[in-house]
PDB file of N, CA, C and O in Angstrom, chain B, residues numbered from 101:
ATOM      1  N   UNK B 101     -25.030  -6.157  -4.847  1.00  0.00           N
ATOM      2  CA  UNK B 101     -23.881  -7.000  -5.252  1.00  0.00           C
ATOM      3  C   UNK B 101     -23.441  -6.480  -6.606  1.00  0.00           C
ATOM      4  O   UNK B 101     -24.253  -6.208  -7.491  1.00  0.00           O
ATOM      5  N   UNK B 102     -22.100  -6.349  -6.743  1.00  0.00           N
ATOM      6  CA  UNK B 102     -21.534  -5.866  -7.969  1.00  0.00           C
ATOM      7  C   UNK B 102     -20.778  -7.013  -8.666  1.00  0.00           C
ATOM      8  O   UNK B 102     -19.983  -7.675  -7.998  1.00  0.00           O
ATOM      9  N   UNK B 103     -20.967  -7.271  -9.891  1.00  0.00           N
ATOM     10  CA  UNK B 103     -20.207  -8.270 -10.641  1.00  0.00           C
ATOM     11  C   UNK B 103     -19.143  -7.639 -11.436  1.00  0.00           C
ATOM     12  O   UNK B 103     -19.386  -6.681 -12.170  1.00  0.00           O
ATOM     13  N   UNK B 104     -17.938  -8.164 -11.307  1.00  0.00           N
ATOM     14  CA  UNK B 104     -16.786  -7.676 -12.063  1.00  0.00           C
ATOM     15  C   UNK B 104     -16.411  -8.656 -13.159  1.00  0.00           C
ATOM     16  O   UNK B 104     -16.236  -9.840 -12.873  1.00  0.00           O
ATOM     17  N   UNK B 105     -16.285  -8.225 -14.368  1.00  0.00           N
ATOM     18  CA  UNK B 105     -15.876  -9.079 -15.413  1.00  0.00           C
ATOM     19  C   UNK B 105     -14.372  -9.292 -15.486  1.00  0.00           C
ATOM     20  O   UNK B 105     -13.650  -8.311 -15.657  1.00  0.00           O
ATOM     21  N   UNK B 106     -13.889 -10.427 -15.375  1.00  0.00           N
ATOM     22  CA  UNK B 106     -12.459 -10.689 -15.403  1.00  0.00           C
ATOM     23  C   UNK B 106     -12.012 -11.089 -16.751  1.00  0.00           C
ATOM     24  O   UNK B 106     -12.747 -11.740 -17.494  1.00  0.00           O
ATOM     25  N   UNK B 107     -10.822 -10.714 -17.084  1.00  0.00           N
ATOM     26  CA  UNK B 107     -10.210 -11.015 -18.367  1.00  0.00           C
ATOM     27  C   UNK B 107      -8.857 -11.636 -18.125  1.00  0.00           C
ATOM     28  O   UNK B 107      -8.154 -11.244 -17.194  1.00  0.00           O
ATOM     29  N   UNK B 108      -8.480 -12.592 -18.939  1.00  0.00           N
ATOM     30  CA  UNK B 108      -7.172 -13.263 -18.861  1.00  0.00           C
ATOM     31  C   UNK B 108      -6.100 -12.233 -19.184  1.00  0.00           C
ATOM     32  O   UNK B 108      -6.186 -11.587 -20.228  1.00  0.00           O
ATOM     33  N   UNK B 109      -5.069 -12.048 -18.312  1.00  0.00           N
ATOM     34  CA  UNK B 109      -4.072 -11.031 -18.639  1.00  0.00           C
ATOM     35  C   UNK B 109      -3.177 -11.437 -19.793  1.00  0.00           C
ATOM     36  O   UNK B 109      -2.443 -10.586 -20.296  1.00  0.00           O
ATOM     37  N   UNK B 110      -3.190 -12.687 -20.248  1.00  0.00           N
ATOM     38  CA  UNK B 110      -2.292 -13.135 -21.298  1.00  0.00           C
ATOM     39  C   UNK B 110      -2.987 -13.126 -22.683  1.00  0.00           C
ATOM     40  O   UNK B 110      -2.368 -12.740 -23.674  1.00  0.00           O
ATOM     41  N   UNK B 111      -4.285 -13.553 -22.756  1.00  0.00           N
ATOM     42  CA  UNK B 111      -4.924 -13.624 -24.033  1.00  0.00           C
ATOM     43  C   UNK B 111      -6.066 -12.621 -24.156  1.00  0.00           C
ATOM     44  O   UNK B 111      -6.523 -12.347 -25.266  1.00  0.00           O
ATOM     45  N   UNK B 112      -6.533 -12.072 -23.043  1.00  0.00           N
ATOM     46  CA  UNK B 112      -7.653 -11.118 -23.097  1.00  0.00           C
ATOM     47  C   UNK B 112      -9.053 -11.752 -23.096  1.00  0.00           C
ATOM     48  O   UNK B 112     -10.057 -11.045 -23.187  1.00  0.00           O
ATOM     49  N   UNK B 113      -9.111 -13.058 -22.995  1.00  0.00           N
ATOM     50  CA  UNK B 113     -10.427 -13.735 -23.105  1.00  0.00           C
ATOM     51  C   UNK B 113     -11.191 -13.519 -21.799  1.00  0.00           C
ATOM     52  O   UNK B 113     -10.584 -13.361 -20.740  1.00  0.00           O
ATOM     53  N   UNK B 114     -12.558 -13.514 -21.877  1.00  0.00           N
ATOM     54  CA  UNK B 114     -13.377 -13.287 -20.759  1.00  0.00           C
ATOM     55  C   UNK B 114     -13.973 -14.642 -20.290  1.00  0.00           C
ATOM     56  O   UNK B 114     -14.882 -14.687 -19.461  1.00  0.00           O
ATOM     57  N   UNK B 115     -13.427 -15.733 -20.851  1.00  0.00           N
ATOM     58  CA  UNK B 115     -13.936 -17.051 -20.432  1.00  0.00           C
ATOM     59  C   UNK B 115     -13.061 -17.498 -19.275  1.00  0.00           C
ATOM     60  O   UNK B 115     -12.132 -18.284 -19.457  1.00  0.00           O
ATOM     61  N   UNK B 116     -13.343 -17.025 -18.152  1.00  0.00           N
ATOM     62  CA  UNK B 116     -12.533 -17.212 -16.950  1.00  0.00           C
ATOM     63  C   UNK B 116     -13.372 -17.747 -15.818  1.00  0.00           C
ATOM     64  O   UNK B 116     -14.492 -17.272 -15.629  1.00  0.00           O
ATOM     65  N   UNK B 117     -12.876 -18.744 -15.026  1.00  0.00           N
ATOM     66  CA  UNK B 117     -13.606 -19.302 -13.897  1.00  0.00           C
ATOM     67  C   UNK B 117     -12.663 -19.444 -12.728  1.00  0.00           C
ATOM     68  O   UNK B 117     -11.442 -19.464 -12.884  1.00  0.00           O
ATOM     69  N   UNK B 118     -13.250 -19.543 -11.564  1.00  0.00           N
ATOM     70  CA  UNK B 118     -12.473 -19.712 -10.348  1.00  0.00           C
ATOM     71  C   UNK B 118     -11.850 -21.105 -10.309  1.00  0.00           C
ATOM     72  O   UNK B 118     -12.464 -22.087 -10.725  1.00  0.00           O
ATOM     73  N   UNK B 119     -10.589 -21.173  -9.789  1.00  0.00           N
ATOM     74  CA  UNK B 119      -9.919 -22.449  -9.772  1.00  0.00           C
ATOM     75  C   UNK B 119      -9.196 -22.686  -8.433  1.00  0.00           C
ATOM     76  O   UNK B 119      -8.014 -23.030  -8.421  1.00  0.00           O
ATOM     77  N   UNK B 120      -9.862 -22.514  -7.377  1.00  0.00           N
ATOM     78  CA  UNK B 120      -9.336 -22.791  -6.026  1.00  0.00           C
ATOM     79  C   UNK B 120      -8.565 -21.661  -5.433  1.00  0.00           C
ATOM     80  O   UNK B 120      -8.622 -20.543  -5.945  1.00  0.00           O
ATOM     81  N   UNK B 121      -7.841 -21.909  -4.366  1.00  0.00           N
ATOM     82  CA  UNK B 121      -7.028 -20.999  -3.659  1.00  0.00           C
ATOM     83  C   UNK B 121      -5.577 -21.532  -3.552  1.00  0.00           C
ATOM     84  O   UNK B 121      -5.332 -22.738  -3.533  1.00  0.00           O
ATOM     85  N   UNK B 122      -4.670 -20.610  -3.488  1.00  0.00           N
ATOM     86  CA  UNK B 122      -3.261 -20.939  -3.265  1.00  0.00           C
ATOM     87  C   UNK B 122      -2.648 -19.801  -2.396  1.00  0.00           C
ATOM     88  O   UNK B 122      -2.700 -18.635  -2.789  1.00  0.00           O
ATOM     89  N   UNK B 123      -2.088 -20.129  -1.254  1.00  0.00           N
ATOM     90  CA  UNK B 123      -1.523 -19.172  -0.371  1.00  0.00           C
ATOM     91  C   UNK B 123      -2.499 -18.114   0.064  1.00  0.00           C
ATOM     92  O   UNK B 123      -2.104 -16.968   0.281  1.00  0.00           O
ATOM     93  N   UNK B 124      -3.794 -18.467   0.201  1.00  0.00           N
ATOM     94  CA  UNK B 124      -4.799 -17.581   0.682  1.00  0.00           C
ATOM     95  C   UNK B 124      -5.342 -16.638  -0.376  1.00  0.00           C
ATOM     96  O   UNK B 124      -6.104 -15.724  -0.060  1.00  0.00           O
ATOM     97  N   UNK B 125      -4.959 -16.846  -1.626  1.00  0.00           N
ATOM     98  CA  UNK B 125      -5.440 -16.005  -2.736  1.00  0.00           C
ATOM     99  C   UNK B 125      -6.268 -16.757  -3.728  1.00  0.00           C
ATOM    100  O   UNK B 125      -6.028 -17.947  -3.928  1.00  0.00           O
ATOM    101  N   UNK B 126      -7.236 -16.131  -4.366  1.00  0.00           N
ATOM    102  CA  UNK B 126      -8.078 -16.788  -5.297  1.00  0.00           C
ATOM    103  C   UNK B 126      -7.291 -16.987  -6.622  1.00  0.00           C
ATOM    104  O   UNK B 126      -6.619 -16.071  -7.096  1.00  0.00           O
ATOM    105  N   UNK B 127      -7.392 -18.179  -7.194  1.00  0.00           N
ATOM    106  CA  UNK B 127      -6.710 -18.501  -8.419  1.00  0.00           C
ATOM    107  C   UNK B 127      -7.771 -18.609  -9.491  1.00  0.00           C
ATOM    108  O   UNK B 127      -8.863 -19.094  -9.193  1.00  0.00           O
ATOM    109  N   UNK B 128      -7.518 -18.182 -10.741  1.00  0.00           N
ATOM    110  CA  UNK B 128      -8.396 -18.194 -11.772  1.00  0.00           C
ATOM    111  C   UNK B 128      -7.929 -19.049 -12.921  1.00  0.00           C
ATOM    112  O   UNK B 128      -6.720 -19.218 -13.076  1.00  0.00           O
ATOM    113  N   UNK B 129      -8.803 -19.597 -13.735  1.00  0.00           N
ATOM    114  CA  UNK B 129      -8.428 -20.457 -14.870  1.00  0.00           C
ATOM    115  C   UNK B 129      -9.005 -19.839 -16.165  1.00  0.00           C
ATOM    116  O   UNK B 129     -10.179 -19.475 -16.219  1.00  0.00           O
ATOM    117  N   UNK B 130      -8.133 -19.728 -17.227  1.00  0.00           N
ATOM    118  CA  UNK B 130      -8.565 -19.237 -18.436  1.00  0.00           C
ATOM    119  C   UNK B 130      -9.019 -20.480 -19.261  1.00  0.00           C
ATOM    120  O   UNK B 130      -8.258 -21.435 -19.419  1.00  0.00           O
ATOM    121  N   UNK B 131     -10.260 -20.445 -19.777  1.00  0.00           N
ATOM    122  CA  UNK B 131     -10.766 -21.535 -20.524  1.00  0.00           C
ATOM    123  C   UNK B 131     -10.604 -21.469 -21.997  1.00  0.00           C
ATOM    124  O   UNK B 131     -11.129 -22.317 -22.719  1.00  0.00           O
ATOM    125  N   UNK B 132      -9.856 -20.438 -22.492  1.00  0.00           N
ATOM    126  CA  UNK B 132      -9.547 -20.285 -23.855  1.00  0.00           C
ATOM    127  C   UNK B 132      -8.554 -21.334 -24.267  1.00  0.00           C
ATOM    128  O   UNK B 132      -7.528 -21.510 -23.610  1.00  0.00           O
ATOM    129  N   UNK B 133      -8.836 -22.034 -25.340  1.00  0.00           N
ATOM    130  CA  UNK B 133      -8.032 -23.193 -25.767  1.00  0.00           C
ATOM    131  C   UNK B 133      -6.646 -22.735 -26.286  1.00  0.00           C
ATOM    132  O   UNK B 133      -5.688 -23.500 -26.172  1.00  0.00           O
ATOM    133  N   UNK B 134      -6.514 -21.582 -26.821  1.00  0.00           N
ATOM    134  CA  UNK B 134      -5.245 -21.150 -27.395  1.00  0.00           C
ATOM    135  C   UNK B 134      -4.322 -20.444 -26.340  1.00  0.00           C
ATOM    136  O   UNK B 134      -3.169 -20.130 -26.635  1.00  0.00           O
ATOM    137  N   UNK B 135      -4.828 -20.218 -25.177  1.00  0.00           N
ATOM    138  CA  UNK B 135      -4.061 -19.579 -24.132  1.00  0.00           C
ATOM    139  C   UNK B 135      -3.082 -20.528 -23.514  1.00  0.00           C
ATOM    140  O   UNK B 135      -3.467 -21.559 -22.963  1.00  0.00           O
ATOM    141  N   UNK B 136      -1.823 -20.191 -23.599  1.00  0.00           N
ATOM    142  CA  UNK B 136      -0.800 -21.122 -23.017  1.00  0.00           C
ATOM    143  C   UNK B 136      -0.599 -20.868 -21.509  1.00  0.00           C
ATOM    144  O   UNK B 136      -0.029 -21.727 -20.837  1.00  0.00           O
ATOM    145  N   UNK B 137      -1.048 -19.714 -20.945  1.00  0.00           N
ATOM    146  CA  UNK B 137      -0.963 -19.439 -19.529  1.00  0.00           C
ATOM    147  C   UNK B 137      -2.400 -19.620 -18.988  1.00  0.00           C
ATOM    148  O   UNK B 137      -3.253 -18.748 -19.151  1.00  0.00           O
ATOM    149  N   UNK B 138      -2.643 -20.788 -18.333  1.00  0.00           N
ATOM    150  CA  UNK B 138      -4.020 -21.078 -18.003  1.00  0.00           C
ATOM    151  C   UNK B 138      -4.476 -20.623 -16.691  1.00  0.00           C
ATOM    152  O   UNK B 138      -5.664 -20.338 -16.541  1.00  0.00           O
ATOM    153  N   UNK B 139      -3.570 -20.522 -15.646  1.00  0.00           N
ATOM    154  CA  UNK B 139      -4.030 -20.087 -14.351  1.00  0.00           C
ATOM    155  C   UNK B 139      -3.361 -18.696 -14.043  1.00  0.00           C
ATOM    156  O   UNK B 139      -2.250 -18.422 -14.495  1.00  0.00           O
ATOM    157  N   UNK B 140      -4.053 -17.862 -13.285  1.00  0.00           N
ATOM    158  CA  UNK B 140      -3.476 -16.578 -12.942  1.00  0.00           C
ATOM    159  C   UNK B 140      -4.164 -16.047 -11.678  1.00  0.00           C
ATOM    160  O   UNK B 140      -5.190 -16.581 -11.259  1.00  0.00           O
ATOM    161  N   UNK B 141      -3.616 -15.032 -11.095  1.00  0.00           N
ATOM    162  CA  UNK B 141      -4.157 -14.324  -9.934  1.00  0.00           C
ATOM    163  C   UNK B 141      -4.691 -12.949 -10.407  1.00  0.00           C
ATOM    164  O   UNK B 141      -4.278 -12.469 -11.463  1.00  0.00           O
ATOM    165  N   UNK B 142      -5.577 -12.328  -9.661  1.00  0.00           N
ATOM    166  CA  UNK B 142      -5.948 -11.005  -9.955  1.00  0.00           C
ATOM    167  C   UNK B 142      -5.052  -9.998  -9.212  1.00  0.00           C
ATOM    168  O   UNK B 142      -4.627  -9.008  -9.807  1.00  0.00           O
ATOM    169  N   UNK B 143      -4.765 -10.228  -7.957  1.00  0.00           N
ATOM    170  CA  UNK B 143      -3.872  -9.322  -7.195  1.00  0.00           C
ATOM    171  C   UNK B 143      -2.559 -10.182  -6.756  1.00  0.00           C
ATOM    172  O   UNK B 143      -2.628 -11.256  -6.157  1.00  0.00           O
ATOM    173  N   UNK B 144      -1.490  -9.610  -7.106  1.00  0.00           N
ATOM    174  CA  UNK B 144      -0.237 -10.266  -6.807  1.00  0.00           C
ATOM    175  C   UNK B 144       0.454  -9.691  -5.576  1.00  0.00           C
ATOM    176  O   UNK B 144       0.333  -8.501  -5.288  1.00  0.00           O
ATOM    177  N   UNK B 145       1.168 -10.527  -4.863  1.00  0.00           N
ATOM    178  CA  UNK B 145       1.830 -10.030  -3.637  1.00  0.00           C
ATOM    179  C   UNK B 145       3.086  -9.218  -4.022  1.00  0.00           C
ATOM    180  O   UNK B 145       3.361  -8.190  -3.403  1.00  0.00           O
ATOM    181  N   UNK B 146       3.843  -9.665  -5.027  1.00  0.00           N
ATOM    182  CA  UNK B 146       5.053  -8.960  -5.421  1.00  0.00           C
ATOM    183  C   UNK B 146       4.952  -8.351  -6.798  1.00  0.00           C
ATOM    184  O   UNK B 146       4.240  -8.861  -7.663  1.00  0.00           O
ATOM    185  N   UNK B 147       5.654  -7.275  -6.998  1.00  0.00           N
ATOM    186  CA  UNK B 147       5.622  -6.554  -8.279  1.00  0.00           C
ATOM    187  C   UNK B 147       6.228  -7.431  -9.392  1.00  0.00           C
ATOM    188  O   UNK B 147       5.743  -7.412 -10.524  1.00  0.00           O
ATOM    189  N   UNK B 148       7.272  -8.186  -9.078  1.00  0.00           N
ATOM    190  CA  UNK B 148       7.937  -8.979 -10.070  1.00  0.00           C
ATOM    191  C   UNK B 148       7.125 -10.125 -10.650  1.00  0.00           C
ATOM    192  O   UNK B 148       7.549 -10.750 -11.622  1.00  0.00           O
ATOM    193  N   UNK B 149       5.933 -10.421 -10.054  1.00  0.00           N
ATOM    194  CA  UNK B 149       5.151 -11.581 -10.506  1.00  0.00           C
ATOM    195  C   UNK B 149       4.157 -11.083 -11.486  1.00  0.00           C
ATOM    196  O   UNK B 149       3.535 -11.910 -12.153  1.00  0.00           O
ATOM    197  N   UNK B 150       3.950  -9.836 -11.637  1.00  0.00           N
ATOM    198  CA  UNK B 150       2.875  -9.293 -12.543  1.00  0.00           C
ATOM    199  C   UNK B 150       3.304  -9.530 -13.979  1.00  0.00           C
ATOM    200  O   UNK B 150       4.473  -9.328 -14.306  1.00  0.00           O
ATOM    201  N   UNK B 151       2.399  -9.948 -14.838  1.00  0.00           N
ATOM    202  CA  UNK B 151       2.751 -10.175 -16.239  1.00  0.00           C
ATOM    203  C   UNK B 151       3.172  -8.905 -17.010  1.00  0.00           C
ATOM    204  O   UNK B 151       4.008  -8.974 -17.910  1.00  0.00           O
ATOM    205  N   UNK B 152       2.598  -7.767 -16.655  1.00  0.00           N
ATOM    206  CA  UNK B 152       3.024  -6.551 -17.386  1.00  0.00           C
ATOM    207  C   UNK B 152       4.442  -6.137 -17.006  1.00  0.00           C
ATOM    208  O   UNK B 152       5.182  -5.613 -17.839  1.00  0.00           O
ATOM    209  N   UNK B 153       4.821  -6.370 -15.754  1.00  0.00           N
ATOM    210  CA  UNK B 153       6.240  -6.071 -15.310  1.00  0.00           C
ATOM    211  C   UNK B 153       7.193  -6.958 -16.043  1.00  0.00           C
ATOM    212  O   UNK B 153       8.237  -6.503 -16.511  1.00  0.00           O
ATOM    213  N   UNK B 154       6.839  -8.278 -16.159  1.00  0.00           N
ATOM    214  CA  UNK B 154       7.716  -9.203 -16.911  1.00  0.00           C
ATOM    215  C   UNK B 154       7.907  -8.804 -18.329  1.00  0.00           C
ATOM    216  O   UNK B 154       9.012  -8.931 -18.856  1.00  0.00           O
ATOM    217  N   UNK B 155       6.828  -8.303 -19.007  1.00  0.00           N
ATOM    218  CA  UNK B 155       6.912  -7.848 -20.345  1.00  0.00           C
ATOM    219  C   UNK B 155       7.769  -6.562 -20.482  1.00  0.00           C
ATOM    220  O   UNK B 155       8.504  -6.381 -21.452  1.00  0.00           O
ATOM    221  N   UNK B 156       7.638  -5.688 -19.472  1.00  0.00           N
ATOM    222  CA  UNK B 156       8.456  -4.485 -19.423  1.00  0.00           C
ATOM    223  C   UNK B 156       9.897  -4.715 -19.271  1.00  0.00           C
ATOM    224  O   UNK B 156      10.707  -4.001 -19.862  1.00  0.00           O
ATOM    225  N   UNK B 157      10.266  -5.716 -18.477  1.00  0.00           N
ATOM    226  CA  UNK B 157      11.673  -6.114 -18.290  1.00  0.00           C
ATOM    227  C   UNK B 157      12.184  -6.459 -19.652  1.00  0.00           C
ATOM    228  O   UNK B 157      13.235  -5.941 -20.028  1.00  0.00           O
ATOM    229  N   UNK B 158      11.538  -7.283 -20.421  1.00  0.00           N
ATOM    230  CA  UNK B 158      12.041  -7.736 -21.723  1.00  0.00           C
ATOM    231  C   UNK B 158      12.164  -6.546 -22.749  1.00  0.00           C
ATOM    232  O   UNK B 158      13.139  -6.424 -23.491  1.00  0.00           O
ATOM    233  N   UNK B 159      11.122  -5.701 -22.731  1.00  0.00           N
ATOM    234  CA  UNK B 159      11.150  -4.556 -23.644  1.00  0.00           C
ATOM    235  C   UNK B 159      12.300  -3.627 -23.263  1.00  0.00           C
ATOM    236  O   UNK B 159      13.020  -3.180 -24.156  1.00  0.00           O
ATOM    237  N   UNK B 160      12.499  -3.331 -22.060  1.00  0.00           N
ATOM    238  CA  UNK B 160      13.544  -2.384 -21.631  1.00  0.00           C
ATOM    239  C   UNK B 160      14.953  -3.021 -21.987  1.00  0.00           C
ATOM    240  O   UNK B 160      15.843  -2.303 -22.443  1.00  0.00           O
ATOM    241  N   UNK B 161      15.129  -4.268 -21.790  1.00  0.00           N
ATOM    242  CA  UNK B 161      16.420  -4.856 -22.025  1.00  0.00           C
ATOM    243  C   UNK B 161      16.716  -4.860 -23.556  1.00  0.00           C
ATOM    244  O   UNK B 161      17.865  -4.688 -23.962  1.00  0.00           O
ATOM    245  N   UNK B 162      15.692  -5.054 -24.380  1.00  0.00           N
ATOM    246  CA  UNK B 162      15.880  -4.963 -25.827  1.00  0.00           C
ATOM    247  C   UNK B 162      16.244  -3.535 -26.269  1.00  0.00           C
ATOM    248  O   UNK B 162      16.986  -3.338 -27.230  1.00  0.00           O
ATOM    249  N   UNK B 163      15.715  -2.574 -25.560  1.00  0.00           N
ATOM    250  CA  UNK B 163      15.987  -1.174 -25.836  1.00  0.00           C
ATOM    251  C   UNK B 163      17.369  -0.742 -25.353  1.00  0.00           C
ATOM    252  O   UNK B 163      17.840   0.346 -25.684  1.00  0.00           O
ATOM    253  N   UNK B 164      17.994  -1.579 -24.592  1.00  0.00           N
ATOM    254  CA  UNK B 164      19.381  -1.353 -24.137  1.00  0.00           C
ATOM    255  C   UNK B 164      19.496  -0.789 -22.740  1.00  0.00           C
ATOM    256  O   UNK B 164      20.571  -0.290 -22.406  1.00  0.00           O
ATOM    257  N   UNK B 165      18.515  -0.822 -21.923  1.00  0.00           N
ATOM    258  CA  UNK B 165      18.616  -0.319 -20.557  1.00  0.00           C
ATOM    259  C   UNK B 165      19.414  -1.341 -19.684  1.00  0.00           C
ATOM    260  O   UNK B 165      19.433  -2.540 -19.962  1.00  0.00           O
ATOM    261  N   UNK B 166      20.013  -0.850 -18.709  1.00  0.00           N
ATOM    262  CA  UNK B 166      20.835  -1.652 -17.814  1.00  0.00           C
ATOM    263  C   UNK B 166      19.941  -2.349 -16.815  1.00  0.00           C
ATOM    264  O   UNK B 166      18.793  -1.952 -16.618  1.00  0.00           O
ATOM    265  N   UNK B 167      20.458  -3.382 -16.187  1.00  0.00           N
ATOM    266  CA  UNK B 167      19.741  -4.157 -15.184  1.00  0.00           C
ATOM    267  C   UNK B 167      19.321  -3.316 -14.029  1.00  0.00           C
ATOM    268  O   UNK B 167      18.151  -3.308 -13.645  1.00  0.00           O
ATOM    269  N   UNK B 168      20.308  -2.571 -13.441  1.00  0.00           N
ATOM    270  CA  UNK B 168      20.012  -1.673 -12.309  1.00  0.00           C
ATOM    271  C   UNK B 168      18.942  -0.605 -12.654  1.00  0.00           C
ATOM    272  O   UNK B 168      18.056  -0.309 -11.852  1.00  0.00           O
ATOM    273  N   UNK B 169      19.056  -0.058 -13.842  1.00  0.00           N
ATOM    274  CA  UNK B 169      18.037   0.963 -14.295  1.00  0.00           C
ATOM    275  C   UNK B 169      16.639   0.385 -14.354  1.00  0.00           C
ATOM    276  O   UNK B 169      15.670   1.004 -13.915  1.00  0.00           O
ATOM    277  N   UNK B 170      16.555  -0.808 -14.904  1.00  0.00           N
ATOM    278  CA  UNK B 170      15.270  -1.470 -15.011  1.00  0.00           C
ATOM    279  C   UNK B 170      14.697  -1.730 -13.655  1.00  0.00           C
ATOM    280  O   UNK B 170      13.517  -1.474 -13.412  1.00  0.00           O
ATOM    281  N   UNK B 171      15.526  -2.242 -12.754  1.00  0.00           N
ATOM    282  CA  UNK B 171      15.013  -2.566 -11.420  1.00  0.00           C
ATOM    283  C   UNK B 171      14.586  -1.372 -10.648  1.00  0.00           C
ATOM    284  O   UNK B 171      13.596  -1.401  -9.916  1.00  0.00           O
ATOM    285  N   UNK B 172      15.351  -0.292 -10.815  1.00  0.00           N
ATOM    286  CA  UNK B 172      15.019   0.991 -10.134  1.00  0.00           C
ATOM    287  C   UNK B 172      13.668   1.532 -10.650  1.00  0.00           C
ATOM    288  O   UNK B 172      12.818   1.947  -9.862  1.00  0.00           O
ATOM    289  N   UNK B 173      13.489   1.520 -11.949  1.00  0.00           N
ATOM    290  CA  UNK B 173      12.240   2.122 -12.542  1.00  0.00           C
ATOM    291  C   UNK B 173      11.000   1.286 -12.328  1.00  0.00           C
ATOM    292  O   UNK B 173       9.895   1.813 -12.195  1.00  0.00           O
ATOM    293  N   UNK B 174      11.193  -0.057 -12.294  1.00  0.00           N
ATOM    294  CA  UNK B 174      10.002  -0.896 -12.163  1.00  0.00           C
ATOM    295  C   UNK B 174       9.741  -1.241 -10.710  1.00  0.00           C
ATOM    296  O   UNK B 174       8.683  -1.810 -10.440  1.00  0.00           O
ATOM    297  N   UNK B 175      10.568  -0.964  -9.792  1.00  0.00           N
ATOM    298  CA  UNK B 175      10.373  -1.254  -8.409  1.00  0.00           C
ATOM    299  C   UNK B 175      10.576  -2.715  -8.045  1.00  0.00           C
ATOM    300  O   UNK B 175       9.943  -3.210  -7.112  1.00  0.00           O
ATOM    301  N   UNK B 176      11.440  -3.410  -8.757  1.00  0.00           N
ATOM    302  CA  UNK B 176      11.755  -4.823  -8.415  1.00  0.00           C
ATOM    303  C   UNK B 176      13.273  -4.906  -8.213  1.00  0.00           C
ATOM    304  O   UNK B 176      14.003  -3.971  -8.540  1.00  0.00           O
ATOM    305  N   UNK B 177      13.728  -6.014  -7.681  1.00  0.00           N
ATOM    306  CA  UNK B 177      15.123  -6.180  -7.383  1.00  0.00           C
ATOM    307  C   UNK B 177      15.866  -6.588  -8.667  1.00  0.00           C
ATOM    308  O   UNK B 177      15.278  -7.103  -9.618  1.00  0.00           O
ATOM    309  N   UNK B 178      17.172  -6.334  -8.650  1.00  0.00           N
ATOM    310  CA  UNK B 178      17.970  -6.628  -9.777  1.00  0.00           C
ATOM    311  C   UNK B 178      18.093  -8.170  -9.997  1.00  0.00           C
ATOM    312  O   UNK B 178      18.355  -8.620 -11.112  1.00  0.00           O
ATOM    313  N   UNK B 179      17.908  -8.930  -8.959  1.00  0.00           N
ATOM    314  CA  UNK B 179      17.912 -10.393  -9.058  1.00  0.00           C
ATOM    315  C   UNK B 179      16.672 -10.872  -9.810  1.00  0.00           C
ATOM    316  O   UNK B 179      16.746 -11.831 -10.579  1.00  0.00           O
ATOM    317  N   UNK B 180      15.535 -10.213  -9.594  1.00  0.00           N
ATOM    318  CA  UNK B 180      14.321 -10.464 -10.308  1.00  0.00           C
ATOM    319  C   UNK B 180      14.477 -10.229 -11.796  1.00  0.00           C
ATOM    320  O   UNK B 180      14.034 -11.032 -12.617  1.00  0.00           O
ATOM    321  N   UNK B 181      15.112  -9.117 -12.132  1.00  0.00           N
ATOM    322  CA  UNK B 181      15.344  -8.749 -13.537  1.00  0.00           C
ATOM    323  C   UNK B 181      16.235  -9.768 -14.184  1.00  0.00           C
ATOM    324  O   UNK B 181      15.947 -10.209 -15.296  1.00  0.00           O
ATOM    325  N   UNK B 182      17.357 -10.179 -13.503  1.00  0.00           N
ATOM    326  CA  UNK B 182      18.271 -11.180 -14.053  1.00  0.00           C
ATOM    327  C   UNK B 182      17.619 -12.527 -14.248  1.00  0.00           C
ATOM    328  O   UNK B 182      17.845 -13.190 -15.260  1.00  0.00           O
ATOM    329  N   UNK B 183      16.806 -12.939 -13.282  1.00  0.00           N
ATOM    330  CA  UNK B 183      16.161 -14.223 -13.413  1.00  0.00           C
ATOM    331  C   UNK B 183      15.155 -14.251 -14.457  1.00  0.00           C
ATOM    332  O   UNK B 183      14.985 -15.291 -15.092  1.00  0.00           O
ATOM    333  N   UNK B 184      14.423 -13.137 -14.714  1.00  0.00           N
ATOM    334  CA  UNK B 184      13.481 -13.080 -15.831  1.00  0.00           C
ATOM    335  C   UNK B 184      14.204 -13.052 -17.154  1.00  0.00           C
ATOM    336  O   UNK B 184      13.693 -13.614 -18.122  1.00  0.00           O
ATOM    337  N   UNK B 185      15.316 -12.455 -17.250  1.00  0.00           N
ATOM    338  CA  UNK B 185      16.054 -12.420 -18.486  1.00  0.00           C
ATOM    339  C   UNK B 185      16.664 -13.793 -18.832  1.00  0.00           C
ATOM    340  O   UNK B 185      16.813 -14.143 -20.003  1.00  0.00           O
ATOM    341  N   UNK B 186      17.005 -14.546 -17.799  1.00  0.00           N
ATOM    342  CA  UNK B 186      17.591 -15.853 -18.029  1.00  0.00           C
ATOM    343  C   UNK B 186      16.483 -16.879 -18.495  1.00  0.00           C
ATOM    344  O   UNK B 186      16.793 -17.868 -19.159  1.00  0.00           O
ATOM    345  N   UNK B 187      15.243 -16.622 -18.141  1.00  0.00           N
ATOM    346  CA  UNK B 187      14.174 -17.501 -18.527  1.00  0.00           C
ATOM    347  C   UNK B 187      13.883 -17.469 -20.000  1.00  0.00           C
ATOM    348  O   UNK B 187      13.417 -18.455 -20.569  1.00  0.00           O
ATOM    349  N   UNK B 188      14.166 -16.292 -20.652  1.00  0.00           N
ATOM    350  CA  UNK B 188      13.864 -16.165 -22.064  1.00  0.00           C
ATOM    351  C   UNK B 188      15.014 -16.610 -22.900  1.00  0.00           C
ATOM    352  O   UNK B 188      16.162 -16.233 -22.664  1.00  0.00           O
ATOM    353  N   UNK B 189      14.691 -17.441 -23.912  1.00  0.00           N
ATOM    354  CA  UNK B 189      15.757 -17.969 -24.788  1.00  0.00           C
ATOM    355  C   UNK B 189      16.010 -17.030 -25.926  1.00  0.00           C
ATOM    356  O   UNK B 189      15.109 -16.312 -26.358  1.00  0.00           O
ATOM    357  N   UNK B 190      17.223 -17.025 -26.417  1.00  0.00           N
ATOM    358  CA  UNK B 190      17.543 -16.272 -27.642  1.00  0.00           C
ATOM    359  C   UNK B 190      17.123 -17.060 -28.813  1.00  0.00           C
ATOM    360  O   UNK B 190      17.181 -18.290 -28.782  1.00  0.00           O
ATOM    361  N   UNK B 191      16.677 -16.373 -29.909  1.00  0.00           N
ATOM    362  CA  UNK B 191      16.312 -17.076 -31.157  1.00  0.00           C
ATOM    363  C   UNK B 191      17.500 -17.628 -31.900  1.00  0.00           C
ATOM    364  O   UNK B 191      17.338 -18.237 -32.957  1.00  0.00           O
TER     365      UNK B 191
END
């Protein structure tokens, strides 16, 4: 048996425990008190749900890349890019 150490994709903490199933996939809970994203999955069904893809969308848009260019390079739809950009508020 091989044990794999899981880390929270948002805060990097290794204080992670199982937290049930959703849609047939194992859900995990981050027990770090400062982590605002407390539940997550290890394997995602869609590319647009991955936290690193969401960060990349924001970084590319700040750098001035277009919506279609971002969607083409990251392998997600342009609707996903637009909806992720609408979720973020301007300062």
